[in-house]
C-alpha positions as CSV (number, residue, x, y, z in Angstrom):
1,M,-50.1,-31.2,-1.7
2,N,-47.5,-28.9,-3.2
3,E,-44.2,-29.9,-5.0
4,N,-41.5,-29.7,-2.4
5,K,-38.4,-28.2,-4.0
6,I,-36.6,-27.6,-0.7
7,F,-36.6,-31.3,0.3
8,N,-35.6,-32.3,-3.3
9,E,-32.7,-29.9,-3.5
10,L,-31.6,-30.6,0.0
11,I,-31.5,-34.4,-0.4
12,L,-29.7,-34.0,-3.8
13,S,-27.2,-31.4,-2.4
14,L,-26.2,-33.1,0.8
15,P,-23.8,-35.6,-0.9
16,V,-22.0,-32.7,-2.7
17,I,-21.3,-31.0,0.7
18,K,-20.3,-34.1,2.6
19,E,-17.2,-32.2,3.9
20,R,-19.6,-30.0,5.8
21,H,-21.7,-32.7,7.6
22,A,-20.1,-32.4,11.1
23,P,-22.7,-31.3,13.6
24,G,-22.3,-27.8,14.8
25,S,-20.7,-26.2,11.8
26,T,-22.3,-22.9,10.5
27,L,-23.6,-24.6,7.3
28,Y,-24.9,-27.5,9.3
29,N,-26.8,-25.2,11.6
30,F,-28.3,-23.3,8.7
31,L,-29.5,-26.4,6.9
32,K,-30.8,-27.7,10.2
33,L,-33.0,-24.6,10.5
34,V,-34.2,-24.7,6.9
35,S,-35.1,-28.4,7.2
36,L,-36.8,-28.0,10.5
37,Q,-39.0,-25.2,9.1
38,E,-39.9,-27.4,6.1
39,V,-40.7,-30.4,8.3
40,Q,-42.9,-28.3,10.5
41,S,-44.8,-26.9,7.4
42,R,-45.3,-30.4,6.0
43,F,-45.6,-33.1,8.8
44,S,-47.2,-31.3,11.8
45,S,-50.8,-32.6,11.0
46,I,-52.3,-35.7,12.5
47,E,-54.2,-36.2,9.2
48,S,-53.1,-38.8,6.8
49,D,-52.4,-36.4,3.9
50,E,-49.8,-37.0,1.2
51,Q,-46.8,-34.6,1.2
52,D,-44.1,-34.4,-1.3
53,F,-40.8,-35.6,0.2
54,G,-38.4,-34.7,-2.6
55,P,-36.8,-37.5,-4.5
56,F,-38.8,-40.0,-2.4
57,G,-42.1,-38.9,-3.8
58,N,-45.4,-38.4,-2.0
59,I,-45.5,-40.0,1.4
60,I,-48.1,-40.2,4.1
61,F,-46.7,-39.7,7.6
62,P,-49.0,-38.1,10.1
63,Y,-47.9,-36.4,13.2
64,R,-47.4,-38.7,16.2
65,K,-46.3,-37.9,19.7
66,M,-43.8,-40.2,21.5
67,G,-43.3,-38.6,24.8
68,A,-40.9,-35.7,24.6
69,I,-40.1,-36.7,21.0
70,D,-42.5,-36.5,18.1
71,S,-42.6,-37.8,14.6
72,M,-41.2,-34.5,13.2
73,D,-37.9,-35.1,15.1
74,L,-37.5,-38.2,12.8
75,F,-36.8,-35.8,9.9
76,G,-33.8,-34.1,11.7
77,L,-30.8,-33.1,9.5
78,D,-28.8,-36.0,10.7
79,E,-31.5,-38.4,9.3
80,L,-31.8,-36.4,6.1
81,I,-28.0,-36.9,5.6
82,I,-28.6,-40.6,6.0
83,F,-31.5,-40.5,3.6
84,S,-29.4,-38.7,1.0
85,Y,-26.8,-41.5,1.4
86,Y,-29.5,-44.1,0.7
87,W,-30.6,-42.2,-2.3
88,C,-27.2,-41.6,-4.0
89,N,-26.4,-45.3,-3.4
90,R,-29.7,-46.8,-4.5
91,N,-27.9,-48.6,-7.3
92,R,-25.1,-49.9,-5.0
93,Y,-27.0,-51.8,-2.4
94,R,-29.8,-54.3,-2.8
95,R,-30.9,-55.6,0.6
96,V,-31.1,-53.5,3.8
97,V,-31.9,-54.3,7.4
98,D,-33.4,-51.6,9.5
99,I,-32.6,-52.3,13.2
100,G,-34.6,-50.2,15.4
101,A,-37.2,-49.1,12.9
102,N,-39.3,-47.1,15.3
103,I,-42.5,-46.0,13.3
104,G,-40.8,-46.6,9.9
105,L,-39.5,-43.4,8.3
106,H,-36.2,-45.1,7.4
107,S,-37.9,-48.2,6.0
108,L,-40.3,-46.1,4.0
109,V,-37.4,-44.1,2.4
110,L,-35.4,-47.4,1.8
111,D,-38.5,-48.8,0.0
112,R,-38.7,-45.7,-2.1
113,C,-35.0,-46.2,-3.0
114,G,-35.9,-49.6,-4.5
115,F,-34.2,-51.7,-1.8
116,E,-35.5,-55.0,-0.3
117,V,-36.0,-54.2,3.4
118,K,-36.2,-56.3,6.6
119,S,-37.5,-54.0,9.4
120,F,-37.3,-54.8,13.1
121,E,-39.1,-53.0,15.8
122,P,-39.7,-54.6,19.3
123,D,-42.1,-52.0,21.0
124,P,-45.7,-53.2,20.2
125,V,-47.0,-49.5,20.2
126,H,-44.3,-48.4,17.7
127,F,-44.7,-51.6,15.7
128,E,-48.5,-50.8,15.2
129,L,-47.6,-47.4,13.9
130,L,-44.9,-48.9,11.8
131,T,-47.3,-51.3,10.3
132,D,-49.8,-48.4,9.6
133,N,-47.1,-46.3,7.9
134,M,-45.9,-49.1,5.6
135,N,-49.5,-49.9,4.7
136,N,-50.5,-46.3,4.1
137,N,-47.4,-45.8,1.8
138,K,-47.8,-49.2,0.1
139,C,-44.2,-50.3,1.0
140,S,-44.3,-53.7,-0.8
141,N,-40.6,-54.2,-0.5
142,V,-40.5,-54.0,3.4
143,D,-40.8,-57.2,5.6
144,I,-41.6,-55.9,9.1
145,K,-41.1,-58.0,12.2
146,Q,-41.9,-57.2,15.9
147,A,-38.6,-58.2,17.3
148,A,-35.2,-56.7,18.5
149,I,-31.9,-57.7,17.1
150,S,-29.2,-59.1,19.4
151,D,-26.5,-61.7,19.6
152,S,-28.8,-64.7,19.8
153,D,-32.5,-65.8,19.2
154,G,-34.8,-65.9,22.1
155,E,-36.5,-63.5,24.4
156,A,-35.2,-60.5,26.4
157,E,-36.5,-57.8,28.8
158,F,-37.5,-54.6,27.2
159,I,-37.7,-51.2,28.9
160,R,-40.1,-48.7,27.6
161,V,-39.2,-45.2,28.6
162,L,-42.5,-43.5,28.8
163,G,-41.2,-39.9,28.7
164,N,-39.4,-40.7,25.4
165,T,-40.5,-43.9,23.7
166,T,-37.9,-43.5,21.0
167,G,-35.3,-44.1,23.8
168,S,-36.8,-47.5,24.9
169,H,-34.2,-50.3,24.9
170,L,-33.3,-53.9,25.9
171,A,-32.5,-54.2,29.5
172,G,-28.8,-53.6,30.3
173,S,-28.2,-51.5,27.2
174,K,-28.2,-48.2,29.1
175,D,-26.6,-47.6,32.5
176,S,-29.3,-45.4,34.1
177,P,-32.6,-45.3,32.4
178,Y,-34.7,-42.4,33.8
179,G,-38.3,-41.5,34.4
180,D,-41.3,-43.7,34.2
181,L,-40.6,-47.0,32.9
182,E,-42.5,-50.1,31.8
183,K,-40.9,-53.6,31.5
184,F,-42.0,-56.6,29.4
185,S,-40.5,-59.4,27.4
186,V,-39.9,-59.1,23.7
187,R,-38.6,-61.5,21.0
188,I,-35.0,-61.1,19.9
189,E,-33.4,-62.5,16.7
190,A,-29.6,-63.0,16.1
191,I,-27.7,-60.6,13.8
192,K,-25.5,-63.2,12.2
193,P,-28.0,-64.7,9.7
194,L,-29.0,-61.2,8.6
195,M,-25.3,-60.5,7.8
196,E,-25.5,-63.3,5.2
197,W,-28.6,-61.7,3.7
198,A,-28.0,-57.9,3.6
199,D,-25.5,-55.6,2.1
200,L,-26.5,-52.6,4.2
201,F,-27.6,-52.2,7.8
202,K,-29.0,-49.1,9.6
203,I,-28.6,-49.7,13.3
204,D,-30.3,-47.5,16.0
205,A,-30.4,-49.9,18.9
206,E,-30.4,-47.6,21.8
207,G,-27.2,-48.7,23.5
208,H,-27.3,-52.3,22.3
209,E,-25.2,-51.7,19.2
210,G,-22.0,-52.9,20.8
211,T,-23.5,-56.2,21.6
212,I,-25.0,-56.6,18.2
213,L,-21.8,-55.8,16.3
214,S,-19.7,-58.0,18.5
215,A,-21.8,-61.0,17.4
216,T,-20.8,-60.5,13.7
217,E,-17.8,-62.4,12.1
218,P,-14.9,-60.5,10.4
219,Q,-15.4,-62.1,7.0
220,Q,-19.1,-61.0,7.0
221,W,-18.0,-57.3,6.5
222,Q,-16.5,-58.2,3.2
223,T,-20.1,-57.8,1.8
224,C,-21.8,-55.6,4.3
225,D,-21.8,-51.9,5.2
226,A,-23.6,-50.3,8.2
227,M,-24.8,-46.9,9.3
228,V,-24.8,-46.9,13.2
229,E,-25.9,-44.5,15.9
230,V,-23.5,-45.0,18.8
231,G,-25.2,-44.3,22.1
232,S,-22.5,-44.2,24.8
233,E,-18.8,-44.1,25.4
234,R,-19.0,-47.7,26.5
235,N,-20.4,-48.7,23.1
236,A,-17.9,-46.6,21.3
237,E,-15.0,-48.3,22.9
238,T,-16.5,-51.8,22.2
239,I,-17.1,-51.0,18.6
240,F,-13.7,-49.2,18.0
241,H,-11.6,-52.1,19.4
242,L,-13.8,-54.7,17.8
243,L,-13.5,-53.2,14.2
244,K,-9.8,-52.4,14.7
245,E,-9.4,-56.1,15.4
246,Y,-11.5,-57.1,12.4
247,Q,-9.6,-54.6,10.2
248,V,-12.9,-52.9,9.3
249,N,-13.0,-49.2,8.7
250,M,-15.0,-46.6,10.5
251,F,-16.0,-43.2,9.2
252,A,-17.6,-40.5,11.5
253,Q,-20.0,-37.8,10.6
254,K,-18.3,-35.7,13.3
255,L,-15.2,-35.9,11.2
256,N,-17.0,-35.1,8.0
257,W,-16.9,-38.8,7.1
258,E,-13.1,-39.0,7.5
259,R,-11.7,-42.3,8.7
260,V,-11.6,-42.9,12.6
261,N,-8.1,-43.8,13.6
262,H,-8.3,-43.1,17.4
263,M,-10.8,-43.7,20.1
264,E,-11.4,-40.0,20.8
265,E,-12.6,-39.6,17.3
266,M,-15.5,-41.9,17.9
267,P,-19.1,-40.6,18.2
268,T,-20.4,-41.3,21.7
269,S,-24.1,-40.1,21.4
270,Y,-26.6,-39.1,18.9
271,R,-25.4,-35.6,19.1
272,D,-22.2,-36.6,17.3
273,G,-24.0,-37.9,14.3
274,S,-23.7,-41.3,12.7
275,L,-20.8,-43.9,12.2
276,F,-20.4,-45.6,8.9
277,I,-18.7,-48.9,8.9
278,S,-17.3,-50.6,5.9
279,K,-14.3,-52.5,4.4
280,K,-14.2,-49.7,1.8
281,D,-11.3,-47.3,1.8
282,S,-13.7,-44.3,1.8
283,M,-17.4,-43.7,2.3
284,P,-19.1,-43.8,-1.2
285,W,-21.1,-40.7,-1.6
C-alpha cells in the first residue's frame, strides 16, 4: 500500500475549482481521466487489500462486478466531487442519511468524515456487500438497513436489473426497464421521520427521488440539505415545481453549482451531475 498523493490532492483541490465542475468541460474531462487511471491502479483487485484513499485514509474496497457496471465506476469524478463536498463540510453536518447506498462507498466516506450515518439499501445482494464493506472498514458510525426509502412505511415491489444492478429500482420509478429483470418485495420506510433526524441527505433512488422529496414538508428543509441524482425529466419537473413551491433553493453541478431558476437548467440524468438542495443562498464549499 503506497501513499496516494493523487487522490489526496484531487479531493482537496476540487472545492477550489467548483466553478469548473460542469460535466464536459476540458478540465472536467482531464480530471476524469486522471482519476480513472488512479482508480484502476488502486481498486481493480478482488483481494481485500488496503489502499490509501487520500484524506479518507486507508480503505478496503475489493473489485466487484454488478452487471455492466463495476465497483470502480463508483469512484467516478462526479462521486469524487461529492466526496470532496463531504470532506470540506465535515464540521458543518453531523447526521447523514445515505439513500440508495449500493455497496457502501458513500457510507464509508461519510464515516471517515466523522458523520453519524443511516444507510439504506433494498437489494439483498448489494446489502450483503454493503455489510461486508462496512465491517471490513470498521465503520462504527454507520447504521445499515435493508430497506428502500419512499413516502410511507410498508412493502413495495423491487425490480432488479440483472444487466446493471446499480440501476435496480422500486416498481414504477422508471418508465421502461430493459433487459433481464427479477421482481420481489422489499421493505420501505418513510422519508419524513428521517428529515427530523438528519441534516444532510445523499439520494440516489433510481427514479424514485421525486416521490421521496414530495413526501417532505417545507419546514423540514430549514435544517436539512440534500445531494440528489435526478434520473429523468419527469423527476426533474416534479422536484423543480415542488421546491419552487417550498421556496427551497436548487444548485446544479451542470451550472457549476449556480442556482437553478428555470426548468431547463435542471439535471435530467446522471450524465448531468448532481443537484444540491438547500435553504442556503449558495452551496457551502
